[in-house]
C-alpha positions in Angstrom: 11.8 -8.4 3.7 9.6 -11.4 4.6 7.6 -12.9 1.8 5.0 -15.8 1.7 5.5 -18.8 -0.5 2.2 -18.8 -2.5 2.1 -22.6 -2.6 3.0 -23.6 1.0 2.2 -20.5 3.0 5.6 -20.5 4.6 7.8 -17.4 5.0 10.9 -16.7 3.0 13.3 -13.8 3.8 14.6 -11.7 0.9 17.1 -8.9 1.1 16.9 -7.4 -2.4 13.6 -6.9 -4.1 15.3 -6.7 -7.5 16.6 -10.3 -7.3 13.3 -12.0 -6.9 9.9 -12.0 -8.6 7.0 -11.4 -6.3 3.5 -10.0 -6.1 1.9 -7.7 -3.5 -1.6 -7.5 -2.0 -3.0 -4.0 -1.7 -6.1 -3.8 0.4 -8.0 -1.7 2.9 -7.9 -3.2 6.4 -11.2 -4.2 7.8 -12.6 -1.9 10.5 -13.9 -3.1 13.9 -17.6 -2.8 14.1 -18.1 -2.9 10.4 -20.5 -5.2 8.5 -19.0 -8.7 8.2 -15.9 -7.6 10.1 -13.1 -10.2 10.1 -9.8 -9.3 11.8 -6.8 -9.1 9.7 -4.3 -12.0 10.2 -1.1 -10.8 11.8 2.4 -12.0 11.5 2.0 -13.6 14.9 -1.2 -15.4 13.8 0.6 -16.8 10.7 3.6 -17.9 12.7 1.3 -19.7 15.1 -0.5 -21.5 12.3 2.8 -22.5 10.6 4.1 -24.0 13.9 0.9 -25.9 14.6 0.4 -27.5 11.2 1.9 -31.1 11.0 5.0 -31.3 8.9 3.3 -33.3 6.1 0.6 -30.6 5.7 0.8 -27.2 4.1 0.2 -24.0 6.1 -1.6 -22.2 3.3 -5.0 -23.8 3.6 -5.1 -22.7 7.3 -4.4 -19.0 6.6 -7.2 -16.4 6.2 -9.5 -16.4 3.2 -8.0 -13.1 2.0 -4.4 -14.4 2.1 -5.4 -17.7 0.4 -7.2 -15.9 -2.4 -4.3 -13.6 -2.9 -1.8 -16.5 -3.0 -4.0 -18.4 -5.5 -4.4 -15.4 -7.8 -0.6 -14.6 -7.7 0.3 -18.3 -8.1 -1.9 -18.6 -11.2 -0.1 -15.6 -12.7 3.3 -17.3 -12.1 4.3 -15.7 -8.8 5.9 -18.1 -6.3 6.3 -15.3 -3.7 3.8 -12.8 -2.3 3.7 -10.0 0.3 0.8 -8.8 2.4 1.5 -6.1 5.0 -0.8 -7.5 7.6 0.8 -10.9 7.6 4.4 -10.2 6.6 5.5 -7.4 9.0 6.1 -8.0 12.7 4.4 -4.8 13.9 5.4 -5.6 17.5 9.0 -4.8 16.6 9.4 -1.1 16.3 12.7 -1.5 14.4 11.3 -3.9 11.8 8.2 -1.7 11.4 10.3 1.4 10.8 12.6 -0.4 8.3 9.6 -1.8 6.5 7.9 1.6 6.2 11.1 3.2 4.9 11.8 0.6 2.3 8.2 -0.1 1.3 8.1 2.3 -1.7 11.0 0.4 -3.3 9.2 -2.9 -2.7 6.2 -1.6 -4.6 8.4 -0.1 -7.3 10.1 -3.5 -8.1 7.0 -5.7 -7.7 6.0 -7.9 -10.6 2.3 -7.1 -10.0 0.3 -5.4 -7.3 -3.2 -6.8 -6.8 -5.6 -4.2 -5.4 -8.6 -6.0 -4.0 -11.7 -3.8 -3.9 -14.2 -5.4 -1.5 -16.8 -2.8 -2.3 -16.8 -3.3 -6.1 -19.1 -6.2 -7.1 -18.4 -8.7 -9.9 -21.0 -7.3 -12.3 -21.2 -7.2 -16.1 -22.9 -3.8 -15.8 -20.0 -1.5 -16.7 -21.9 1.7 -15.6 -22.7 0.2 -12.2 -19.1 -1.2 -11.8 -17.6 2.1 -12.7 -19.7 3.9 -10.2 -18.7 1.5 -7.4 -15.1 1.8 -8.5 -15.3 5.6 -8.2 -16.6 5.4 -4.6 -14.3 2.6 -3.4 -12.7 3.1 0.0 -9.4 2.0 -1.6 -9.2 5.5 -3.1 -9.6 7.3 0.2 -7.0 5.4 2.1 -3.6 7.0 2.8 -1.3 4.0 2.2 -2.9 3.0 -1.1 -1.6 6.2 -2.8 2.0 4.8 -3.0 0.5 1.4 -3.9 -1.1 3.1 -6.9 1.9 5.2 -8.0 5.0 3.0 -7.5 4.3 -0.3 -9.3 4.4 -0.6 -13.0 1.6 -3.1 -12.9 -1.5 -2.6 -10.7 -4.4 -5.0 -11.2 -7.8 -4.1 -9.7 -9.9 -7.0 -8.5 -13.6 -7.2 -7.6 -15.1 -8.6 -4.4 -15.0 -12.0 -6.1 -11.3 -11.7 -6.9 -12.0 -11.2 -10.6 -9.8 -8.7 -12.5 -11.6 -5.5 -13.4 -8.7 -3.9 -15.2 -5.3 -2.4 -14.7 -4.1 1.1 -13.8 -3.2 1.4 -17.5 -6.5 0.3 -18.9 -8.5 2.3 -16.3 -6.1 5.3 -16.3 -8.8 7.7 -17.5 -11.2 6.7 -14.8 -8.5 6.7 -12.1 -7.4 10.2 -13.1 -11.0 11.4 -12.7 -11.2 9.8 -9.3 -7.8 10.8 -7.9 -6.7 13.9 -9.9 -3.5 12.1 -10.8 -2.6 12.6 -14.4 -2.6 9.6 -16.8 1.1 10.1 -17.7 2.0 9.8 -14.0 -0.2 6.7 -13.5 1.4 5.0 -16.5 4.9 6.0 -15.5 5.4 8.1 -18.6 6.0 11.1 -16.4 8.4 10.6 -13.4 7.1 11.7 -10.0 10.2 13.9 -9.7 8.8 16.1 -12.5 5.6 16.8 -10.5 5.6 19.7 -8.0 5.5 19.0 -4.3 2.2 20.8 -3.9 0.7 18.7 -6.6 1.8 15.5 -5.0 0.5 16.6 -1.7 -2.8 17.4 -3.2 -3.2 13.7 -4.2 -3.2 12.8 -0.5 -5.4 15.7 0.8 -8.6 13.7 1.0 -7.1 10.4 2.0 -7.2 9.1 5.6 -5.1 6.9 7.8 -6.1 5.1 11.0 -3.1 6.6 12.8 -2.2 10.3 12.6 1.5 9.7 12.0 0.8 7.6 9.0 -0.4 10.7 7.1 3.3 11.5 6.9 4.9 8.1 6.8 2.7 6.9 3.9 4.1 9.8 1.8 7.9 9.3 2.4 8.5 7.2 -0.7 6.4 9.5 -2.9 8.9 12.3 -2.1 12.0 10.1 -2.0 12.8 10.7 1.6 13.4 8.6 4.7 13.0 9.3 8.4 12.6 7.3 11.6 9.1 6.4 12.5 7.9 7.3 16.0 4.3 6.4 16.8 3.1 8.8 19.4 4.5 12.0 17.9 1.2 12.9 16.3 1.2 15.8 13.8 4.9 16.4 14.4 5.5 13.6 11.9 4.1 15.7 9.1 6.4 18.7 10.2 9.4 16.4 10.1 8.3 15.2 6.6 8.1 18.8 5.4 11.6 19.5 6.7 13.0 16.4 5.0 11.3 17.3 1.7 12.7 20.9 1.8 16.2 19.5 2.3 15.8 17.0 -0.6 13.7 18.9 -3.1 14.2 22.7 -3.9 10.5 23.3 -4.5 8.8 26.2 -2.6 5.3 24.9 -3.4 5.5 22.9 -0.2 4.6 26.1 1.7 1.2 25.8 0.2 0.7 23.2 3.0 1.5 25.6 5.8 4.7 27.2 7.3 6.8 24.5 8.9 9.1 26.9 10.8 6.2 28.3 12.9 4.9 24.8 13.5 8.4 23.5 14.5 8.9 26.4 16.9 5.6 25.9 18.6 6.3 22.2 19.0 9.6 22.9 20.8 
């Protein structure tokens, strides 16, 4: 996987996440047309910057504000390497994107710290106000952030000013109230494997993804399954996910989410 050097802003390629110490940025992508919209910096954008910067200069100061802040926070906590999906995955390569999506849960599982930046939570000393903003944060309605909450042992929540609000351990009671995910699961005291399929599915029920297929792809790691990603297949991705889960987990509660055989037959 491609990681960023948090000091230089250059890429480094790492094969095994268990052999390096790194941090991950968890964030909700900016939406076009939104207030103060700023496009996410892509892998191609970062490559262009790295190539244009004179050899004696660092690339990092030329990267986006979001990536610079992330690298600074991670570096101050002792992380020399960091990963941000928008900048580190070449999404123009279907093979790289598929491999990244299929391996992503493990990269979150082995991360030293996952920094969840909540741009809609202000840096206020008013705990009641901050908790209310925390409850309504878009981060908790996004499909991909579910695995980013569950997989890492350390998740740190940051305000819009990049100040630490708390961790998923210290905020477990509040997060349970927002998401319905039990504290024992959040704190890794209860393995995901001990939670029914229907219960795990319920955690994702009110979450949204920008692409229909990602409703399924974002759940693969949570159920311990892998499958090729095929953007353009629409809802059939979720049917394939159900089939994979049935083969992997002998749990009939999956049928609470609709009969897959009927759906498969109608597709073909």
